[in-house]
N, C-alpha and C positions, 0 to 999 in steps of 0.2 A: 756125275753131278748134276740133277737136275730141278727146275726149280716148284716152290710150291705153289698148287692153285688157289692152298686157302692160307689164310693169317694163321702161324704157327708160333708157339712164344719163342721170339731170341734170344737164349741165354747171354750172361756177359762172356762165357769165353767165346760163343761163336761169332758175339758181337768184337773182341778183341782182335780175334782171326780176320776178323774184314776187315779192319779197321788198318792192319797191320798191310793186308793186303791194295786195299785202298790209297792209304798214303806213297807206297811205294810205286804207286802205277804213275800215282798225280806229281811225285817227284822225279820221276823217268822225264813224262812227258811234258812236264812245265819245262825243265831243264832246257831239253833236246831239244823243245819249241821255241824256246827263247834262245837257244843259240842258232839257230835256222834260221828263224827269222831276222836277227841281228847281223848274220851273214849274207842274209837275201838283201839288205840295206846296201851293207858294204858293196854286194857283186853290182848293185843296180847304179849303184852312184857311181862307179869307177867306170862302168860300161855306158851311162844313158849321160850320167854328169845333170842330171835330173833335180830339182828340188823334190819331187815327188817319191825320190827312193826310200825313205824312212817315214813317208808318210802314206803309205799306199792304200795300206791294211787300214788305217784311222777313216779314212775317207767310204773305201770300200763296207768295212762292217755295220755301221750306222742306217748304211743304206739297204744293207741283207736282211738287217734287225727289221727296220718298218716294213719291207717287201713281205717279211715270212712270220710277222707276228702273229697275225691269226691262224694260218696252218700249223706254226710250231705247236702252241697253245694247245688246239684244237688234236694234234695228233699224237701230243705226251699224253694227254688224260684219255683219247682213243684206245692205245696201247699197251702193252707191256714195255715198260722201262728199259727193260735188257734189251729186248727185240730193237728200242729206236739206236741206244747205245749201239749193240753190236753194229747195225747198220750203218750209222755215222761214221764210226770208224773204220768198217769196209768201205765206204767212198771214200775216203780221205789215204784210205793206202792205195786206191788205183788210181787216185789221180797225181797222186806222188809218185808212183810208175809215170805217167803218161809226161807228167813235168819233168821228171828225170833225163826221160828221152827226147822232147823236145824245146828243154830251153837252150841248148847250143846251135839248135838251128836260126832260132834267130840273133841279130845281131845290132848294136847300137841302141839308139832309141824304141827300137823294136821288140826289144826284150822285157818292155813293159805290158807288151799283149800276154805272152805266156804266165807271167807273173799275175797280173791283172784278173787272168781266168782260173787260177790256181786259187789265189785269196779270196775272189769270189766263190766258190766250191766249199775251201776251207771255211769260209765263213759260214756258210749253211751249215756245214756239218759241224762246226762248233756250238751254232745256235742250237741247236736237236739236242747234244749232248749235256750241253751246260744243263738246258731247263730239264732234260730225261733226268740228269743226277741229282739237281736239286730237289726234282719232285719226287727221287726215291731214297732219298737217307734214309726217313723210316723204317723201310724194306731191307737195309742191309743190317742196323744196328737197333737193340730195343731204345726206347725213349730216354736211357739215362745216360748211352753212352753217345747220344746225337749230340751233345755238345762238343765232346773230345772228339770224335770224327771232323766235325767242323772246322775246329779250332786247327786240329795237327792235318788236316789238307789243304785249310790257308796258310800255317807255315809252310809244309812243304813249297805252295807258289812264291811265297815270300822269300826264301832259301833261294829260290830258283830263279829269282828276279837280281839276286846280288850276286850271283854264281856266273850268269849265264852271259851277260857282258865281257867279260875278264876272259871266260873261256873262249866264246865267241873270237875275241880278238886275236887271242893267242893262236887259235887251230886256223883260221882263217890265212892267217901268214903263213900259215906252213904249209896247207894242203888245198887252198882253196874252196870255192863254194861246192862243187859236185861233192864233195866227201860229206857234206853237210846236209845233201839229200839221200845220201845212202845211210848218215848215221840216225837222220828221221824214220827213215823206214824201218829200220832194224828196232829203234825204242817204241815206233807205232805198233811193229808188231808183238813186241816183249808186254805194251799194256793192253793189247787184244786178247793174246795168250791169259793175262791175268783177271781178266772182264769174265773170261768167259770160267773160269774157278770158281767165280763169286755165285753165292746164293743168294738170290731174290723173294724174301717171303711177301706173297700179295695178298691180298685181302682177301676174305672169305667173298664168295660169289654172288651172293645176298646183299654184299655189302655195294654192289655194285649197280644196282637198280636204277641209283640216280645217274649213273654214269652212261646207262644204256636208254635211259629219256633224254639225257643229255646229246647222244651220238644221233638218236633220230631227227635231231635238229639241227639242219647242217648250215657252212658256211660262217658268214659273221652274226647271225643268229645264237649260234650254240657260245662264238666268242664273247659275243655281250652278257652272257650269262658270269664269265668272270669279271667282266667290268661292273656288273651290278653288285657281285658278292665283293667289290673292293667298296663302291658307296656305302654298302651297309655296315662296314666294319672302318671305325673309325682310324685305329690302330694301324691298321694296314693302310689306309688311305692317309694318313701321316706320314708314314715309313716313306711311300711314292714321293710323296710332295718333299720330304727332307732331302731324300734321296739324290732328286732332281736336283732340286738349288746347289746342295752340295757339289754336286758332281760340274754343275756350271760354272760356280766361284773358284773351282780347284783348278780349273785351266787359266786361271789369272797365274796359278805357278808356273805350271807346265808351259805355258808360252813364254810367261814375263821375267823366269827365273831366269833362264840361260840368257834369254835376250839382253836382259839390263848385266849380268854377270860378265858375258861374251864381246858386247857390243859397246855398252856404254862405257862400263868399267875397264872395260879390257885384260881382265885377269885368267884370259885364258879358260879351257874345259875343264881344267883340273878341279875347279870349285865347284863346279856344275854336277859331277860325277861324284864329287864326296857328297854332295846334297841329296841327290837321289838316294844312293847307297844308306842313307842316311831314313829315310822315308822305309824302305824295305826292309832294312833291320828293325824299327819301330813295330812294323807291320810283323815281323816273325815275332817278335818278344812279346806283343797284346795277343798273337795270336796262341803263343805259348801257355800265357797266364790263363785264356780261356781253358784250355784243357785241360786246367788244375782246379778252377774256380767250381764248385757247386754251380750246377744249371738253373736251380732255383732259390737262390740268395744274389745279396749284392744287385739286385734290380734297379736301383736308383744308378749307382754305379758303372752300370751296364750300356743304359739307354738314356741317362740324362746328362751325365757328364762330359761324356766324350764330344758329343758336338760343340758347345762353347769354346772347350780348349782346343779343338780343331780352328776356329776361329780367330782364338790366342796367338796361334802357331801360325799362321797368314799374318798377323800383322806384325808380329814380332820378326817374321824374316823381309817385310819390306823397311820397317828399323833399320834392320841388321845393313841392307844395303843400301840404307840412304847415310846411314852414319859411317860406317867402315867402309873401305876400298882397297885393303891388301886381301889377298888371295886367302894369306894364312888364317884371317879372323873371319873371315866371310865362309872358309871351309870348315872350320872347327865352331862358332856358333849355328852356323847353319845348319851341319850335320846333326846338332843337339836339339836345334829347333823342330826340324821335319821329323825326325825320330821320335818326337813326344808326339805330333800329328801321326805319322803311320802308325803308333803304341794304340793310339785313340781310336782311328780308325779301324784298326785288326780287333778290337774289345767290341766295337760296335756293331760289325759286319759278321762275327760270329752270334751275336745276342740276337740279331734280326732274323737270321737264317734257322737258328735254334726257335723261335717265338712261330715261323711261317711253318716249319716242318710239325711242330706239336698241336699246331691248332688250325691250320686249313683242310678241309678234307680230301683226301686224295682225291677224288673225281676232280679235283678243281685248281687242284695245286700244282700242275703244268701250266694253265692258263694265269694265274697267278704271277707265278715267277717268271712267266715269260712277258706280262705289260711291265713288271717290274725290270727287268734286266734290259728290255727294248728303250724304258723310259729314258733310263740312266745313260746307255749308251748313243742314245738318237741326240741327246740334249749337249754331247760334248762338241762335236764340229761346230756348233752354234757359238757355244762358250769360247773355242778357239779363234773364231771368224772377229767376234766380238772382242776379245781380249787383245787379238792381234792391230787389230784398227786401233785399241785405244793405246796403247803401247810404242806405237809409230808414229801417233799424234801427241802424244802427251811425254814431253823432255824428260818430266822428273818420274819415271813408272816404278819408283817405290812408293809411292804415293798411291799409286792403283792399288797396290798390294793392300797397303794399310786401311783403306777404306772398306775396299772387300773385304779384309781379314774383320773390321768392326760389324760388316754387315750382317756377314757368316755368324757372328758371335750374338749378335741379338736378335738375329732369326732361328738360331740353332736354342737359343735361350731359352724363348718362347715355347717352341716347337719339342724342343727336348723336354720340359717338363710335361706337355700335353703328350708325348709319347709315352713318358712315367705315368701318366693319369691311365691312358688307356690302356696299359700295360696291369696294373693293379685291379682296374675295372672291367677288363676283356671277361666275357664267360663263354668263349667260342672254346669248342673243342672239334677234335676231329670227326665225331660221329654225328 
């Protein structure tokens, strides 16, 4: 199999085969990666007794995203996406092998050293591969199949997030951490093999005239082209703003929900696990629904309705924790509330991804995606610090969730309709 140097028509049967390969690779990689991350956190917690055990990746990933914001976007738009993906996965395999042979050289708190190095390299690899993949979806399938591919890929990730903690705990108790490194190497090699069989249909060389012009400009000047493009498109600009605000406010749930249930209500870890599973299940169901909905219909439902309902879910979770104190009802009602939030999140994510794939020109798509991903990633540590401070200072933390949910509802209501209006009036195309 060889990649095309010119854009060819991708048939439905070719697209369906690509979807099977992509979803299979995503499911294998996400499940194994989730188990690996969870087991690594358990290992660090046991060996170092450090509160950083499960938070190291959360700290390092945003820093890497900011440092590599400019080169990731530029390189993804400059080189063929399959080359970027192959290089990223090979880098990950090499450092997995180095990690496997070096982890037992360190003991106690010093185990944070090899873990921090691996997490940094892995974050760099993930940053390149995520951006390159997002910029190459339209090279794998035809336009009619983009929504199906995006929704099923997100479904695979959601399913993995449900299964990974359960399997991770069970296998860690039986095997220890080194087994997870071995499994991660094997599954990464399987994903690599699947990637090699996938056919990327590139655009005609004459369509890359803008790319060549862009590549003649180096460094930040080249990256500024992506910023200028976003500023000139109200739809993309509003999507970036909304994504940043939503992810900032949703850290109230990430930080506050476990803190309130475990520390203030003393209900144990069980309700926290059920509630987090509810979000993942909702994300899975929303993604599956998008896989069967037509990509050009129900635009109001896809772009405007999810955002306010996510704010309603956050406020309802706050009321739930304020009214009920027993684990059973918090687990049951909390599961249902956050499942609605995950459901809406899945719908909105797929709708945004499809719009980007079908309207942003290929020669600039990598920079646009890189800016969006970095903005969302970078805001989360800020939100974590902000809400950690609030929940420590305010005794009735449920009010924080309620007011954050109300603010999100109002903000999302306004910008949700703005995004819908922009979708309906957006006349940009890939050409």
